[in-house]
Every structure is written in C-alpha cells, then in structure tokens.
N, C-alpha and C positions, 0 to 999 in steps of 0.2 A: 798388594801390587799397587794400589793407589798411593800408599805411602811412600813407596819408591819413587813414584813420578812426582809427587809433591816436593820432595826433597832433592829432585834431579839427580838421583843415584840409583845404583842398581846393585843387587847382591852378587852379580857376575863380573868377572874381570872384563876390561876393555875388549880384548881379543875375542872373548865369548859374544860380546854384543855385536861386534863387527861381523863375525861368522853368522849370527842369527839373522842379521840383516840380509846378508847374502843368501842364506838358505831360503829366507821368506821370499825374496824376489824371484828365486828360482821356482818356487812352488805357485806364487800368485802375482807376479808382475803383470801389467804396471801397478805401482802403488806410490802414493804420495808419502812424504815425510811423516805426515800426521798419521796416515794409515799404518805405517810401519811402527810408529811410536805406540799407537793403541793396541796393535796387535802383539807387541812384545812387552808392553808394560814399562816403557822407558820414556823419560822425559823428551819432549820434542827438541830441545836444544841439543841434548845428547845424540839423538838420531841425526839431527842437521849436520853436526860436526862429523859424524862417522861418515855420512854419505858424501860430505864435501872432500874428505880423505880419499875414499874409495872413487869418487869421480875423478880426482887428479891422477889416480893411478889406472883409469880406464876399466876399473872393475864394475863400475855403473855408468849409466848413461840418463841424462835428464832429457826429457821430453819436452815439446813445446807447452804442454799443459801443466808442467811442473811435476809430473808423476816420474818415477824411476823405473828402469829395466836393467837387466844386467848389461855390463859393458863388453866391448870387443877384446879386451885384453884377457878376459877369462876363457875365450874361445881356444886360444892356443895353450892355455894352462890345463884346460880340460883334456885336450887331446894328449898333452905330454903326460898327464895323470893316467889316462887310459892305458897308453902304452907302457907306463911303469907298472901297471898291475901284474902281479904274479899269476898269469892265466896261461893254460895250454894253447899252443899255436893252433889256428884254425877253429877256435872255438865257437864262433858264430855258426860256422857251417856245420858243425856237429850237433849243436843243440837245435838248429832249424830242422836238420834231417830227422833227429830224434822226434821233434815235435810232430812232423809229418807221418811218421811211422805210428805214433801212439795217439794222435788226433787230440792232444791236449797241451796246455801250456807248460813250458819249461823254463827253469831258472837255475842258474849257478851261483852260489854265494861263497864268499871268502870267510872262513871261520878263523880268526886270529884275534890275540890280545883282548879276549873278553868281549868281542864284538862279531856280528854277522852282518857282512856287507854284500849286497846283490851287485854282482859284477857283469852279469849277462842274463838277459831274459828274451823270450821270443815275443814277436809282435804280429798280431793278426792271425795267429793260430792257436785255437783252443782257449782256455780260460786262466787268465792270471788274476789274483785278488786286486780289486781296485786299490790304487796307492802304491802298488809295488813297481818300482822303477830302478834302473841302474844307478847306483850311488846310494841307494837308502841303505842306512846303517841303523842297526838295533843292537841294543845290549844283549849280550848272551844270556838267555833266560829259557829254562825248559818249558816246552819241548823243542824249542828252536836249536838246530844245529845237532841234533841226537845222534846222527850217524858218524859225525866227526868226533864228537864226545865220547862215543863208545870206544874209539881207539886211543883216546888219550890216557894221560896218567891218572892215578886215583885221586890226586889233589884237585884236578880239573873236574873230574867226575863229580866229586862231593860238592864242589862249589856250585856246579850245574844243578845238580839234585836240590840243593839248599834254597834255590830259587822257585822251586815248585811248592804248592800247597802241601802240607804234611801228609795228607791222606792220599796223595798221588805218588809219593817218593818210591815206594816200594814197588808199584807197577812200572814206574819209569826205570827203576834200577834194574829190574827183571828184562825190560825192554832193551836196555843197553846190551845185556848178555845175549838177547835174541838176535840183535844186530850183528853182533861179532860173529855169531854162528851163521847166519844167512847173508850177511853183506848188504842188507837192505832194510829200510823201515816202511812198514806200510801202516797208514793211519786211517781209521774209520770215523765217520761223523754222520749225524742224521742230517737230513735235507735242511731243516730249520737251522740247524748250527752251521751249516755251509754258508747261509746267506748271512748269518751272523759274522762269520769270519770275514767275508767280504767287506761289510760295513765297518767293523772295528779296524781292520787293516787300513782302510781309507782314513779313518780318523787318527789313527797313529801316524800315518805318513805325513799329515798335515800339522802335527804338534811341532812347535819349535824344538830343536835339539839343544836347549840350554839349560843351565842349572834349575831355573826357576820352574821349568816344565817337566823336570824329571820325575817328580812324585805322580803327576797326571799320567805321564807316558807308561810308568811303572804299572798304574791301575789298569790301563787300557790293555797293556801287554798281558797283564794277569787275566784279564777277562777273555782275551785271544785264547790263552792257555786253558782257560776253563771250559771253553766250547770248542776247543781244537781237536776233540777226539781223542782216541786211545790207540796205542800200538798193538797191532794184532799179533798174536803168537803164531808159531808155524802150524800149530794143530788146527786153529780156526782158518787160516789161509787155505789150508789144504782141504777143507770141507766142500761139500757138493753144492751147497747154497750160494745164491747171490749175497754179496756184501756190500754195505755202503763204504765207499772209499773217498777220503778228502784228498790225500796226498801220498806220494811214495818218494823216498829219498835214498840216495846211496852216497857213500864217501868217495872222493877222487884223491889219490895218494901223490904226493910230489916225488922228486927223483930220490929223496932220502927214505922213502917208505912211510913218511908221516901223512896222516889224513888232514888235508888243508882245506878242501873245498867240500861243499855239499851239492850235489846234483838232485834236483826236485823236479817231478811232473806232478800236475795237479788235475785229475780226472774230475774231482768234485762231483761224484756220481753216487746216488743213493742205492744203485743195484749193479754191482759188477759181477760178472760170471766168472767161475774158476778159470775158463780158458782166457777171458780177458785179464785176469789177474796174473796169469803165467806170462802172458805176452807183455804186460807192463813191467813186470819184475825183469824178464829176460832182456827186453830193450834197455831198460834203465842201467842194469849191471853192466851190459856189453859196452854201452857208451861211456860210463864211468871208467872202465877199464881201458878203453881206447884213449880218453883224454889224459889218464895217468901214463900210459905208454908213450904218448906223444911228448909228455913234459919230461919223460925220463930220456928221451933221445936228443934232447937239446943239449 
C-alpha cells in the first residue's frame, strides 16, 4: 500500500478508485482528501483529482473546513436506482408487517450475478446485524444466499459450495437438499457466535469494495462463515427441545419461477421453542409466497 502511494499509482483502474471514494464518503463522511487517501491507500494527488471531477458533477460537495460529503446529484441517482431494482410492489409494507408478526429483523436480498445485495431491511424492529444496510453488496460465498442457490443449476451450486471450507461442503450440500424439500433454511448458532456475527458483519461493511481490499474482505467473510452456525435438518427442527437460532431464510421466486431474492429473518436467539420455530417458519414462507405472487401479477 505504501509503495503504491509513493509512486502515485494504484493497482485498481481509475473507475474503481472513484467508486471507492464515493463508497467511503457514504460510510464515513465528512472526510478530507487526506483522510480518503489514507483510508484507500492512494496518493493525495490522485484523490484530489478524482474529488475535483466528482465535485464538478455534483457527486461530492466540499464543506467550508475543506472536508467532503456526498453531493446533491447523487440523491436523484439513488432514487432512480432504487426504483430500477427488481423488487415486488409494496415490499416495504410486507417486510415491516412480517417484522411485527415475528418480532425480529427482516431483510430481503437480491441474489444475482455472483453477488448478494440487500435491497430492503426493517428499521427499529428487532435485530439486524450491525453494518447491514440497503445497498450493501457481498460476493456470493457460502452460506450466504443458500435458499436461492438451492434452486439454481448444478454449476451455480458447485461454485457456491467451493467457496466453503472443505470440511463443511458435504453438510452444506445436504442442507441445499433440505431447503428444496422444506422451502426454508434455518440456521443455528451459539450465543457467543451471534455476537461475533454482529462484530464481523460491521467490519465487513466498512471495508472498501475495491480490488486491494478483496483479500481482506474474503478473510472476514470466511470468518463469518466459520461462526455463522449450521443448517438444521428437518428431524432436528421437529424435536421437542429449544434450539438456538440465528437466522431463517426463504427464497422468493420471480414471474418465471426463478429464485431471485432471499427473504431473511433474524431472531438471533439462543433458545427458540418448537412453537416459536413453527411460527417463524410459517410466517416467513407465507410472506415469501406473497411477495412472489405480487411479482407475478405485474
């Protein structure tokens, strides 16, 4: 990183650098040109040139103290981007209602082109891991997106399984078969692991999404996978004992019958009774079916 700064160059192409600056300001504005250069490992002259161009287009705004924040032109772009997202009509109403019925956080992610992008989350209801927000995009890495991958072709499944540690692949492959059978994935994790998931997700969300940061992002996401719990099979879920549950997820299908979104609720609870499990699963699957039906009516 120091070497790149000293030479005034970067291993990433110019577009990646501009995107990284905008993403960094979205997370931690206001920031000075020097702050951005240090955070991204770029030369100050490079960052200064990019900020000048972004400012001319209204993508950033310079404050009197010479720090920068996102500019007004991005507001219109952001709204148009949100409207362009392939999401069911009335999505926010449906997930807020689901959150109220299950008493925990709800999120919907778009699983497409090897990426998982959060397109809607509840606010103020239940628990969403720190750092999870609309627009957060993560590379597809097991176990993320499992309920969508379960209904994908064999190539997608194999590529997804190959991102998991070798000793977990058989368990995850069996889990995909369980998801096809039940239509839902239920994940268990110990209380200490639930806290670690929170912390690691926050770290991941604050890492720049640029080529230089990809190795570290991969390591952090791998750590999340390691503590992210395990998929319960149907026999375990039907037992009479309380079970620790971190998340439940279900696929939402588009008008062609393709699983495109993943609907997720996060009890993050170390002891969930059989009755509560049934309630969570029923409400999650019903809402996923409703969202798919709405999409098909358009």
